[in-house]
C-alpha positions as CSV (number, residue, x, y, z in Angstrom):
1,X,-28.0,-34.8,96.2
2,X,-26.1,-34.8,93.0
3,X,-28.4,-32.3,91.3
4,X,-27.9,-29.7,93.8
5,X,-24.2,-28.9,92.9
6,X,-25.2,-28.7,89.2
7,X,-27.9,-26.2,90.1
8,X,-25.5,-24.2,92.2
9,X,-23.0,-24.1,89.4
10,X,-25.7,-23.1,86.9
11,X,-26.9,-20.5,89.3
12,X,-23.3,-19.2,89.7
13,X,-22.8,-18.9,85.9
14,X,-26.1,-17.1,85.6
15,X,-25.1,-14.6,88.2
16,X,-21.8,-14.1,86.6
17,X,-23.4,-13.5,83.2
18,X,-25.9,-11.1,84.7
19,X,-23.3,-9.2,86.6
20,X,-20.7,-8.8,83.9
21,X,-22.9,-8.7,80.8
22,X,-23.6,-10.7,77.7
23,X,-21.2,-9.0,75.3
24,X,-18.0,-10.2,76.9
25,X,-15.3,-12.7,75.9
26,X,-16.0,-16.2,77.2
27,X,-13.6,-18.6,78.8
28,X,-14.8,-22.3,78.9
29,X,-13.2,-25.0,80.9
30,X,-14.1,-28.8,81.1
31,X,-14.1,-30.7,84.3
32,X,-15.2,-34.3,83.9
33,X,-18.6,-34.4,82.4
34,X,-19.2,-30.8,83.4
35,X,-18.2,-27.7,81.5
36,X,-17.7,-24.2,83.0
37,X,-18.0,-20.9,81.1
38,X,-16.5,-17.6,82.3
39,X,-17.3,-14.2,80.8
40,X,-14.1,-11.9,80.6
41,X,-14.3,-8.1,80.5
42,X,-13.7,-6.1,77.3
43,X,-10.7,-3.8,77.5
44,X,-11.9,-1.4,74.8
45,X,-15.1,-0.6,76.8
46,X,-13.4,0.0,80.1
47,X,-13.2,3.6,81.3
48,X,-10.0,4.8,83.0
49,X,-9.9,5.4,86.7
50,X,-10.8,8.9,87.8
51,X,-7.6,9.3,89.9
52,X,-5.3,8.4,87.0
53,X,-3.6,11.4,85.4
54,X,-0.6,12.1,83.2
55,X,0.7,15.6,83.1
56,X,3.1,17.0,80.6
57,X,3.8,20.7,80.9
58,X,6.8,22.9,80.1
59,X,6.2,25.2,83.0
60,X,7.4,22.7,85.6
61,X,10.7,20.7,86.0
62,X,9.1,17.7,87.8
63,X,5.9,15.7,87.2
64,X,2.9,16.9,89.2
65,X,1.3,14.9,92.0
66,X,-1.5,12.6,91.0
67,X,-4.2,14.6,92.6
68,X,-6.0,16.3,89.6
69,X,-8.7,14.8,87.6
70,X,-7.7,13.0,84.4
71,X,-10.3,14.6,82.3
72,X,-9.2,18.1,83.5
73,X,-5.5,17.3,82.7
74,X,-6.5,16.1,79.2
75,X,-8.6,19.2,78.5
76,X,-5.7,21.5,79.6
77,X,-3.2,20.0,77.2
78,X,-2.0,22.3,74.5
79,X,-1.5,21.1,70.9
80,X,2.3,20.9,71.6
81,X,1.7,18.6,74.6
82,X,-0.4,15.8,73.0
83,X,0.9,12.3,74.0
84,X,2.8,10.2,71.6
85,X,1.6,6.7,70.5
86,X,3.7,5.1,73.2
87,X,2.1,7.1,75.9
88,X,-1.4,6.4,74.5
89,X,-0.6,2.7,74.4
90,X,0.7,2.8,77.9
91,X,-2.4,4.6,79.1
92,X,-4.6,1.9,77.4
93,X,-2.6,-0.9,79.1
94,X,-2.9,0.9,82.4
95,X,-6.6,1.3,81.9
96,X,-7.1,-2.4,81.0
97,X,-5.0,-3.5,83.9
98,X,-7.1,-1.5,86.3
99,X,-10.3,-2.8,84.8
100,X,-9.1,-6.4,85.1
101,X,-8.0,-5.8,88.6
102,X,-11.4,-4.4,89.5
103,X,-13.2,-7.3,87.7
104,X,-11.1,-9.9,89.4
105,X,-11.7,-8.3,92.8
106,X,-15.4,-8.4,92.1
107,X,-15.2,-11.9,90.8
108,X,-13.2,-13.0,93.8
109,X,-15.6,-11.4,96.2
110,X,-18.6,-12.9,94.4
111,X,-16.9,-16.4,94.2
112,X,-16.0,-16.2,97.9
113,X,-19.5,-15.3,98.9
114,X,-21.2,-17.9,96.7
115,X,-18.6,-20.6,97.3
116,X,-18.9,-20.1,101.0
117,X,-22.7,-20.4,100.8
118,X,-22.4,-23.2,98.2
119,X,-19.9,-25.0,100.2
120,X,-22.1,-24.9,103.2
121,X,-25.0,-26.2,101.1
122,X,-22.8,-28.9,99.5
123,X,-21.6,-29.9,102.9
124,X,-25.1,-30.4,103.9
125,X,-26.5,-32.0,100.8
126,X,-23.7,-33.3,98.5
127,X,-21.9,-36.5,98.9
128,X,-18.2,-36.6,99.6
129,X,-17.3,-37.2,96.0
130,X,-19.2,-34.2,94.6
131,X,-18.0,-32.1,97.5
132,X,-14.5,-33.0,96.6
133,X,-15.1,-32.2,92.9
134,X,-16.6,-28.8,93.8
135,X,-13.8,-28.1,96.2
136,X,-11.3,-29.0,93.4
137,X,-13.2,-26.8,91.0
138,X,-13.2,-23.9,93.5
139,X,-9.6,-24.5,94.1
140,X,-8.9,-24.3,90.4
141,X,-10.9,-21.2,90.1
142,X,-8.9,-19.7,93.0
143,X,-5.7,-20.8,91.4
144,X,-6.7,-19.3,88.1
145,X,-7.7,-16.1,89.8
146,X,-4.4,-15.9,91.6
147,X,-2.5,-16.6,88.4
148,X,-4.5,-13.9,86.6
149,X,-3.9,-11.6,89.5
150,X,-0.1,-12.4,89.3
151,X,-0.1,-11.7,85.6
152,X,-2.0,-8.5,86.1
153,X,0.5,-7.6,88.8
154,X,3.4,-8.3,86.4
155,X,1.6,-6.2,83.7
156,X,1.1,-3.4,86.2
157,X,4.8,-3.7,87.3
158,X,5.9,-3.5,83.6
159,X,3.5,-0.6,83.1
160,X,5.0,1.2,86.1
161,X,8.5,0.6,84.8
162,X,7.5,1.9,81.4
163,X,5.7,4.9,83.0
164,X,8.8,5.7,85.2
165,X,11.0,5.4,82.1
166,X,8.8,7.6,80.1
167,X,8.5,10.0,83.0
168,X,12.3,10.2,83.3
169,X,12.5,10.8,79.6
170,X,9.8,13.4,79.8
171,X,11.6,15.1,82.7
172,X,14.9,15.1,80.8
173,X,13.0,16.5,77.8
174,X,11.6,19.2,80.1
175,X,15.1,20.0,81.4
176,X,16.4,20.2,77.9
177,X,13.4,22.4,76.9
178,X,14.1,24.7,79.9
179,X,17.8,25.0,79.0
180,X,16.8,25.6,75.4
181,X,14.5,28.3,76.5
182,X,17.2,30.0,78.6
183,X,19.6,29.7,75.8
184,X,17.1,31.3,73.4
185,X,16.5,34.1,75.9
186,X,20.3,34.7,76.2
187,X,20.7,34.4,72.5
188,X,18.0,37.1,72.1
189,X,19.7,39.3,74.6
190,X,23.0,38.8,72.8
191,X,21.3,39.6,69.5
192,X,20.0,42.9,71.0
193,X,23.4,43.7,72.4
194,X,25.0,42.9,69.0
195,X,22.6,45.2,67.3
196,X,23.4,48.1,69.7
197,X,27.2,47.4,69.2
198,X,26.8,47.4,65.5
199,X,24.9,50.7,65.6
200,X,27.6,52.2,67.9
201,X,30.4,50.9,65.6
202,X,28.6,52.4,62.6
203,X,28.4,55.8,64.4
204,X,32.1,55.5,65.4
205,X,33.0,54.7,61.8
206,X,31.1,57.7,60.6
207,X,32.8,59.9,63.2
208,X,36.2,58.5,62.2
209,X,35.4,59.3,58.6
210,X,34.5,62.8,59.4
211,X,37.6,63.3,61.5
212,X,39.7,61.8,58.8
213,X,38.3,64.3,56.3
214,X,38.9,67.1,58.8
215,X,42.5,65.8,59.4
216,X,43.2,65.7,55.7
217,X,42.0,69.3,55.4
218,X,44.2,70.4,58.3
219,X,47.2,68.5,56.9
220,X,46.7,70.3,53.6
221,X,46.4,73.6,55.4
222,X,49.5,72.8,57.5
223,X,51.5,72.0,54.4
224,X,50.4,75.3,52.9
225,X,51.4,77.2,56.0
226,X,54.7,75.3,56.2
227,X,55.5,76.3,52.6
228,X,54.4,79.9,53.3
229,X,56.4,80.1,56.5
230,X,59.4,78.5,54.8
231,X,59.3,81.2,52.1
232,X,59.0,83.9,54.7
233,X,61.8,82.3,56.8
234,X,64.1,82.3,53.8
235,X,63.2,85.9,53.2
236,X,63.9,86.8,56.8
237,X,67.2,84.9,56.7
238,X,68.2,86.9,53.6
239,X,67.2,90.1,55.3
240,X,69.1,89.1,58.4
241,X,72.2,88.5,56.4
242,X,71.8,91.9,54.8
243,X,71.2,93.5,58.3
244,X,74.3,91.8,59.7
245,X,76.4,93.1,56.8
246,X,74.9,96.6,57.4
247,X,75.5,96.3,61.2
248,X,79.1,95.3,60.5
249,X,79.6,98.3,58.2
250,X,77.9,100.6,60.7
251,X,80.0,99.1,63.6
252,X,83.1,99.8,61.7
253,X,81.9,103.3,60.9
254,X,80.9,103.9,64.6
255,X,84.3,102.7,65.7
256,X,86.0,105.2,63.4
257,X,83.6,107.9,64.6
258,X,84.3,107.0,68.2
259,X,88.0,107.3,67.7
260,X,87.5,110.6,66.0
261,X,85.1,111.8,68.6
262,X,87.4,110.7,71.4
263,X,90.3,112.6,69.8
264,X,88.0,115.6,69.3
265,X,86.8,115.4,72.9
266,X,90.3,115.3,74.3
267,X,91.2,118.3,72.2
268,X,88.0,120.1,73.0
269,X,88.5,119.5,76.8
270,X,92.0,120.8,76.6
271,X,90.8,123.9,74.7
272,X,87.9,124.4,77.1
273,X,90.2,124.4,80.0
274,X,92.6,126.7,78.3
275,X,89.7,129.0,77.4
276,X,88.4,128.8,80.9
277,X,91.7,129.8,82.3
278,X,91.9,132.7,79.9
279,X,88.4,133.8,80.7
280,X,89.1,133.5,84.4
281,X,92.2,135.6,84.1
282,X,90.3,138.2,82.1
283,X,87.4,138.3,84.6
284,X,89.9,138.6,87.4
285,X,91.5,141.6,85.7
286,X,88.1,143.2,85.0
287,X,87.1,142.6,88.6
288,X,90.3,144.1,89.9
289,X,89.9,147.2,87.7
290,X,86.2,147.7,88.4
291,X,86.2,146.9,92.1
292,X,89.6,148.0,93.2
293,X,88.2,150.1,96.0
294,X,85.9,147.3,97.3
295,X,88.7,144.8,97.1
296,X,91.0,147.1,99.2
297,X,88.3,147.1,102.0
298,X,87.7,143.4,102.1
299,X,89.8,141.3,104.6
300,X,92.4,139.1,103.1
301,X,90.6,135.9,104.1
302,X,87.5,136.8,102.0
303,X,89.0,138.0,98.7
304,X,86.7,137.4,95.8
305,X,89.6,136.3,93.7
306,X,89.9,133.0,95.6
307,X,88.4,130.2,93.5
308,X,88.8,127.4,96.2
309,X,90.1,126.7,99.7
310,X,93.5,125.9,98.4
311,X,94.0,129.5,97.2
312,X,92.7,130.7,100.6
313,X,95.2,128.5,102.4
314,X,98.0,129.9,100.2
315,X,96.8,133.4,101.0
316,X,97.3,132.7,104.7
317,X,93.9,131.3,106.0
318,X,94.7,128.3,108.2
319,X,91.6,127.8,110.3
320,X,88.8,125.4,109.4
321,X,85.6,127.3,108.7
322,X,83.1,128.8,106.2
323,X,84.6,131.0,103.5
324,X,83.3,132.7,100.4
325,X,84.8,131.8,97.0
326,X,84.1,132.9,93.4
327,X,83.5,130.2,90.9
328,X,85.9,130.0,88.0
329,X,84.7,131.7,84.8
330,X,81.9,133.3,86.6
331,X,81.0,136.2,88.9
332,X,79.0,133.8,91.2
333,X,80.1,133.6,94.7
334,X,79.3,130.7,97.1
335,X,80.0,129.9,100.7
336,X,82.0,126.7,101.3
337,X,83.5,125.0,104.3
338,X,87.3,124.7,104.1
339,X,89.3,122.0,105.8
340,X,92.7,123.5,106.5
341,X,94.0,120.7,108.6
342,X,93.6,117.3,106.9
343,X,96.5,116.2,104.8
344,X,98.0,119.6,104.5
345,X,94.7,121.5,104.3
346,X,93.2,123.4,101.3
347,X,90.2,121.1,100.9
348,X,86.9,122.4,99.6
349,X,84.1,120.3,101.2
350,X,81.5,119.1,98.7
351,X,79.5,116.9,101.2
352,X,79.3,116.4,104.9
353,X,77.2,114.0,107.0
354,X,77.5,114.0,110.8
355,X,74.2,113.8,112.7
356,X,71.4,113.1,110.3
357,X,69.8,116.5,110.7
358,X,69.4,117.1,107.0
359,X,67.2,115.0,104.7
360,X,69.3,113.8,101.7
361,X,66.4,112.0,99.9
362,X,65.7,114.9,97.6
363,X,65.0,115.7,94.0
364,X,67.1,116.7,91.1
365,X,66.7,120.5,91.6
366,X,68.0,120.4,95.2
367,X,71.0,118.3,94.2
368,X,71.6,120.7,91.3
369,X,71.7,123.9,93.4
370,X,72.8,122.4,96.8
371,X,71.1,122.3,100.2
372,X,72.0,122.5,103.9
373,X,74.4,124.8,105.6
374,X,78.2,124.7,104.9
375,X,78.8,124.7,108.6
376,X,76.8,121.5,109.1
377,X,75.3,118.7,107.0
378,X,75.1,119.8,103.3
379,X,75.5,119.1,99.7
380,X,77.4,121.8,97.8
381,X,75.5,121.4,94.5
382,X,76.2,119.6,91.3
383,X,76.4,122.8,89.2
384,X,79.0,124.2,91.6
385,X,81.0,120.9,91.7
386,X,80.9,120.8,87.9
387,X,82.2,124.4,87.5
388,X,84.8,124.0,90.2
389,X,86.3,120.6,89.0
390,X,86.3,121.5,85.3
391,X,88.4,124.7,85.8
392,X,91.5,122.6,86.4
393,X,92.7,119.1,87.7
394,X,91.3,118.3,91.1
395,X,91.8,115.4,93.6
396,X,88.9,113.9,95.6
397,X,89.3,112.8,99.2
398,X,86.6,110.9,101.1
399,X,86.7,110.4,104.9
400,X,84.5,107.8,106.7
401,X,83.8,107.0,110.3
402,X,81.6,104.3,111.8
403,X,79.9,103.9,115.2
404,X,82.8,101.8,116.6
405,X,85.0,104.9,116.0
406,X,87.0,103.3,113.1
407,X,88.1,105.8,110.5
408,X,89.1,105.3,106.8
409,X,89.6,107.3,103.7
410,X,89.5,106.9,99.9
411,X,91.7,109.2,97.7
412,X,91.4,109.7,93.9
413,X,94.1,111.7,92.2
414,X,91.9,112.9,89.3
415,X,88.2,113.9,89.8
416,X,85.6,115.9,87.9
417,X,82.0,115.7,86.7
418,X,80.2,116.9,83.5
419,X,77.3,119.4,83.3
420,X,73.6,119.1,83.7
421,X,73.0,118.8,79.9
422,X,74.4,115.3,80.2
423,X,72.9,114.6,83.6
424,X,76.3,115.5,84.9
425,X,77.5,112.8,82.5
426,X,77.7,112.4,78.7
427,X,75.5,109.6,77.3
428,X,77.4,106.4,76.3
429,X,78.3,106.0,72.6
430,X,76.7,102.5,72.5
431,X,73.3,101.5,73.8
432,X,73.6,100.4,77.5
433,X,73.0,96.8,78.3
434,X,70.3,95.7,80.8
435,X,71.8,95.6,84.3
436,X,72.5,92.1,85.5
437,X,72.9,91.8,89.3
438,X,75.9,89.6,90.3
439,X,77.3,88.5,93.6
440,X,79.7,91.2,94.8
441,X,82.9,89.4,95.7
442,X,84.9,89.8,98.9
443,X,87.4,92.6,99.2
444,X,90.7,91.5,97.7
445,X,93.4,92.5,95.2
446,X,92.3,90.0,92.5
447,X,89.1,91.9,91.6
448,X,88.3,95.5,90.9
449,X,84.9,96.8,89.8
450,X,86.2,100.2,88.8
451,X,88.9,101.8,86.7
452,X,91.8,102.6,89.0
453,X,95.5,102.9,88.4
454,X,96.0,99.5,90.0
455,X,93.2,97.6,88.3
456,X,92.3,98.9,84.8
457,X,89.9,97.3,82.3
458,X,87.9,95.3,84.9
459,X,84.1,95.2,85.2
460,X,82.1,96.2,88.2
461,X,80.0,94.0,90.5
462,X,77.1,94.9,88.1
463,X,78.2,93.6,84.8
464,X,78.3,96.0,81.8
465,X,80.1,96.4,78.5
466,X,83.1,98.6,78.6
467,X,83.2,102.0,76.8
468,X,85.9,104.3,75.6
469,X,86.1,108.0,76.1
470,X,83.4,108.0,78.8
471,X,82.0,111.2,80.3
472,X,80.3,112.0,83.5
473,X,81.8,111.1,86.9
474,X,85.6,110.8,86.5
475,X,87.5,109.4,89.5
476,X,90.9,107.7,88.9
477,X,94.1,106.6,90.6
478,X,92.5,105.2,93.8
479,X,94.3,104.8,97.0
480,X,93.4,104.7,100.7
481,X,92.4,102.5,103.7
482,X,88.6,102.2,102.9
483,X,89.0,98.9,101.1
484,X,91.6,97.5,98.7
485,X,89.1,98.2,95.9
486,X,87.3,101.5,95.2
487,X,83.6,101.5,96.1
488,X,83.0,104.6,94.0
489,X,81.3,104.2,90.6
490,X,83.6,104.0,87.6
491,X,84.2,106.8,85.2
492,X,81.2,107.8,83.1
493,X,78.5,107.0,85.6
494,X,75.5,109.5,85.6
495,X,73.9,111.1,88.6
496,X,70.4,109.9,89.6
497,X,67.8,111.2,92.0
498,X,64.3,110.0,93.1
499,X,62.7,112.0,90.3
500,X,65.3,111.4,87.6
501,X,66.5,107.9,87.0
502,X,69.8,107.6,85.1
503,X,71.2,104.4,86.6
504,X,70.6,102.3,83.4
505,X,68.7,99.7,85.4
506,X,64.9,99.1,85.6
507,X,65.1,98.8,89.4
508,X,65.3,102.6,90.0
509,X,68.2,102.6,92.5
510,X,67.5,106.2,93.7
511,X,64.2,105.0,95.0
512,X,65.5,101.7,96.5
513,X,68.8,103.0,98.0
514,X,67.5,106.6,98.8
515,X,69.3,109.9,98.1
516,X,71.0,111.2,95.0
517,X,74.2,109.5,93.8
518,X,76.2,108.1,90.9
519,X,74.4,104.8,90.8
520,X,75.9,102.4,88.3
521,X,73.0,99.9,88.4
522,X,72.9,100.6,92.2
523,X,76.5,99.8,92.8
524,X,78.5,99.3,96.0
525,X,78.4,102.9,97.3
526,X,76.0,105.6,98.4
527,X,77.1,108.3,100.8
528,X,73.8,110.2,100.5
529,X,71.7,107.4,101.8
530,X,69.5,107.5,105.0
531,X,71.5,108.4,108.1
532,X,70.5,105.8,110.7
533,X,71.4,106.5,114.3
534,X,74.2,104.5,115.9
535,X,71.7,102.7,118.2
536,X,70.1,101.0,115.2
537,X,71.3,97.4,114.9
538,X,69.4,96.4,111.7
539,X,71.3,96.9,108.5
540,X,69.2,98.6,105.8
541,X,69.8,98.8,102.1
542,X,68.8,102.5,102.0
543,X,71.5,103.5,104.5
544,X,74.9,105.0,103.9
545,X,77.0,102.4,102.0
546,X,80.7,102.0,101.2
547,X,80.8,98.3,100.5
548,X,84.5,97.5,100.1
549,X,85.4,99.0,103.5
550,X,83.0,97.0,105.9
551,X,80.6,95.4,103.5
552,X,76.8,95.7,103.9
553,X,77.1,96.1,107.7
554,X,78.5,99.7,107.6
555,X,76.8,102.0,110.1
556,X,78.5,105.3,109.3
557,X,78.4,108.2,111.7
558,X,80.4,110.7,109.6
559,X,81.2,111.1,105.9
560,X,83.0,113.9,104.1
561,X,83.8,114.5,100.4
562,X,86.2,117.3,99.6
563,X,88.5,118.4,96.7
564,X,91.6,120.4,96.1
565,X,93.8,120.9,93.1
566,X,95.8,117.9,92.0
567,X,99.1,119.8,91.9
568,X,98.5,121.4,95.3
569,X,101.5,122.1,97.4
570,X,101.5,123.3,101.0
571,X,102.6,126.9,101.4
572,X,105.5,125.9,103.7
573,X,106.7,123.4,101.1
574,X,108.5,125.1,98.2
């Protein structure tokens, strides 16, 4: 009975040695007179488990799942990913722990199977003492196995802790590597951007250099031009001073010449009038001698010796009508309308407007020779007016009537015009200034645009420089009810028509205002404008105008211009 346990133990040892192998480490233990030998596995010859894998890759931020074969993971490692000595040691420990765990499990299974069968055999064959010893030995084996299992568990726990620690370090290292890679990429981008900026700065620097050179060239050229212009300016200033001195000398000379010419003109005018009177007397005598028979047969009202309507009135003609007169210093006879009623009579009518039947917007030739019929609307003619008013002193009387029936007149004690050679005016002795339109003031005694006996030396509503010894239209010593101020152009104004502009203004007043008239830069009057019917309500600039009577709103229905000698006396007043 006592040999059977020994055989069983020997058989168990044999089985263990045959299962595990002969080249293993041995562990011997003594139990009473019996000794037990255990063969332990070699760590160096154990192969790692197939499901164990350590991955270390830079392409992922977290460790991969343990689902890939260890041999494949090891083969895929790059030279930069080879494990360190700590990782290799950790892998060796893990491999040994797994091998020991497997060996212990096999040993435990084997012991349990054999102990179970041995225990049954011992129970049947061994005595109670040997049975107790065997049970104690099995218990010790189980205790040692449990202790070994616990140690292996501790080792596995430590290995897991080390693995987790290394894994965390590896993950941190991967994060750092990823951040480093990103920084390197950004640094590369910044480097490329810096290169482009440096290239752009270089180009800008070259452009600045080129512009600086060009600017230097321009500055030098500008300095040269400034010096040149400075010299020219100094030369011009010197020439200007010389011209100013010359102008002053010439102005003084012109003033002297003007004074001399004025004196000569006055003397010449007086001589011309005296000569005209003598010639007229001679012609009258010749006419009386050569045509005595014809004169005796002509009625008293149509005597050719009558030079104007005043002489006709003094000869006994008292009715208004058309008469024939002979111009002074000439054998020319003309038909004129004589007003024998107004203001004592004796008026020779120069112009009449009453119904608009005659067009007064005519050219120079028509106004020179005259147009219309003396019995109706007409213009006597500038040549006739010139010859008539230059034979002796004449007065001018203008009558006006508007559509409301209001009447007014303007009277000038002295009136005459020059001949065609001076556009019925002599040119001014100084260059005319450009016309400058001003606001025409309201009618009043404080302003006069013309030379009258009441207001001398004033300028007109169209500003001009004053002149001495002016020629052309001469109308002085104004009086009347058609405005406190004369609306007729001042002395020296030239006559203008639509085809001959003499108004000293670029605006061509004869075209704008219509008709022929003494336009002083248009001026405030025009009795030869368009005759608009009384039914017309709109005021037009081209109409008949006498500004200082009713302003721009005048709608005239009748105008008359007539002259008679300034020293006229009615026949019944002696």
